[in-house]
C-alpha positions, 0 to 999 in steps of 0.5 A, a space after each residue: 887356218 893353217 895346218 902344220 905337221 906335229 913334231 914326231 918323237 922317236 925313241 930308240 928303245 922300247 919299254 919292257 915288254 913280254 910277247 904272249 906265247 903263240 902271238 904271231 904278227 902277219 905282214 901283208 905281202 905288199 908291204 915294201 918296208 918291213 916294220 922290223 929288220 930284226 924282230 924283238 925276241 919272241 915275236 914271230 912275223 909271217 908274211 900273208 895276204 891281208 885284205 886290209 892294212 899292212 899288219 895284223 895278228 894271226 887269227 884276227 886278220 878280219 878284226 884288227 889291222 894296222 895301216 903304216 904311214 909315213 909323213 910323206 903320205 900326208 898332204 899338208 895345206 895352208 890357206 892365208 
């Protein structure tokens, strides 16, 4: 069985969106590469200590988490 990474599609533009009033994204203090260099208009991002994940939503830190990964974080193996 041979495992290979799937092709990653990156889109430069986001679909139309509306940030709900009062929505605040929390970025963990240990996150080294921020998701946004310049957050979309209306998105407030604060830095805080998260027990799990790299990102969460203020008020839901114990219920919702996003763990950000890059291709280099995955180990690809193959057998013949």
